C-alpha positions as CSV (number, residue, x, y, z in Angstrom):
1,M,40.1,-146.1,-113.0
2,E,40.0,-147.5,-109.7
3,N,43.2,-149.0,-108.4
4,I,42.0,-152.6,-107.1
5,S,44.6,-152.3,-104.2
6,E,42.0,-149.5,-102.6
7,K,39.4,-152.4,-102.4
8,R,41.9,-154.8,-100.2
9,R,40.9,-154.8,-96.7
10,H,44.4,-155.8,-95.9
11,P,48.1,-155.0,-97.3
12,R,49.4,-157.4,-99.2
13,I,53.2,-157.9,-98.7
14,K,55.4,-159.5,-101.6
15,V,57.4,-162.2,-100.0
16,E,58.2,-165.2,-101.8
17,W,58.3,-168.6,-99.0
18,P,57.9,-171.9,-100.9
19,V,54.6,-173.9,-100.5
20,I,53.0,-177.6,-101.0
21,V,49.6,-177.4,-102.0
22,Y,47.9,-181.0,-100.8
23,H,45.6,-182.0,-103.4
24,G,43.9,-185.2,-103.2
25,D,46.1,-187.9,-102.8
26,D,48.8,-185.6,-104.3
27,F,50.5,-182.4,-103.4
28,I,52.0,-179.7,-105.8
29,E,55.0,-177.3,-104.9
30,G,54.7,-173.4,-105.1
31,K,55.6,-170.2,-103.4
32,T,53.8,-167.7,-102.2
33,E,54.0,-164.4,-104.0
34,N,52.4,-162.1,-101.5
35,I,51.0,-162.5,-98.0
36,A,48.2,-160.9,-96.3
37,F,46.0,-161.2,-92.6
38,D,43.7,-163.1,-94.3
39,G,45.1,-164.8,-96.9
40,I,48.0,-165.7,-99.6
41,S,48.3,-165.3,-103.3
42,I,50.7,-168.3,-104.5
43,V,52.5,-169.7,-108.2
44,C,52.5,-173.1,-108.9
45,E,52.3,-175.0,-112.1
46,E,48.5,-176.7,-111.5
47,P,45.5,-174.9,-111.6
48,L,43.0,-175.1,-108.6
49,Q,39.1,-175.0,-108.8
50,L,37.7,-172.4,-107.6
51,D,35.8,-172.6,-104.2
52,E,37.7,-175.1,-103.5
53,I,39.0,-175.9,-99.8
54,I,42.7,-177.3,-99.5
55,S,45.3,-177.8,-97.3
56,I,48.7,-175.8,-97.4
57,S,51.5,-176.1,-96.0
58,I,53.7,-172.5,-95.7
59,E,57.6,-172.8,-95.0
60,T,58.1,-169.6,-93.0
61,P,61.7,-167.3,-92.4
62,D,61.8,-168.8,-89.2
63,Q,61.9,-172.4,-91.1
64,Q,58.4,-173.6,-89.5
65,S,55.8,-174.9,-91.3
66,M,52.5,-173.7,-90.9
67,V,49.5,-175.8,-92.5
68,V,46.0,-174.2,-92.7
69,S,43.2,-175.1,-94.5
70,A,41.9,-172.3,-97.4
71,S,39.7,-171.3,-99.7
72,V,40.3,-170.7,-103.5
73,I,38.6,-167.3,-104.6
74,W,41.1,-166.8,-108.0
75,S,43.2,-169.0,-110.1
76,D,44.5,-167.6,-113.2
77,V,47.1,-169.0,-115.9
78,Y,49.9,-166.3,-115.5
79,G,51.8,-167.5,-119.0
80,F,55.5,-167.2,-117.7
81,D,56.0,-169.6,-120.3
82,D,55.1,-170.9,-123.9
83,Q,53.4,-173.8,-122.3
84,N,51.1,-171.4,-119.7
85,T,51.9,-173.9,-117.3
86,T,52.6,-170.8,-114.5
87,Y,49.2,-170.4,-112.5
88,G,48.6,-167.6,-109.7
89,I,45.6,-168.4,-107.2
90,G,44.4,-166.3,-105.1
91,L,43.8,-168.7,-101.2
92,C,42.0,-167.3,-98.8
93,F,42.5,-169.0,-94.8
94,V,39.6,-170.7,-93.8
95,K,41.4,-172.5,-90.6
96,I,44.2,-172.0,-89.1
97,S,45.2,-173.3,-85.1
98,D,45.7,-169.9,-82.8
99,E,49.0,-170.7,-82.4
100,D,50.4,-170.4,-86.5
101,R,47.9,-167.4,-86.4
102,I,50.0,-165.3,-84.2
103,R,52.9,-166.5,-85.5
104,F,51.7,-165.6,-88.9
105,L,50.4,-162.1,-88.1
106,D,53.7,-161.8,-85.9
107,L,55.5,-161.8,-88.8
108,I,53.5,-159.9,-91.0
109,S,53.4,-156.8,-88.6
110,H,57.2,-157.4,-89.0
111,L,57.4,-157.2,-92.2
112,L,55.5,-154.1,-92.5
113,E,57.5,-152.1,-90.0
114,E,60.5,-153.1,-92.4
């Protein structure tokens, strides 16, 4: 059986950073599960639709938030609890400012060196 991580272009780094997903007029709080150069995986208590473009605020360890646009590439029930209210969601960045991209890449590079 082939390891799925071998198909990935960029390494994933496990981190738990707070996130806020802006979904219409509502927002959903969650946290990152892992990050990569081109996207993130989050967990939260609301599902998101595949291919949906959302805005998400990521609070990084330097206490500066980044707001990015991302596309939902997968969304699954994790079932951490009896009510199956925790969802895992994979997001691919579609829009990020140049400044935030540089800061995000610096953070990832630093984490990979540890």
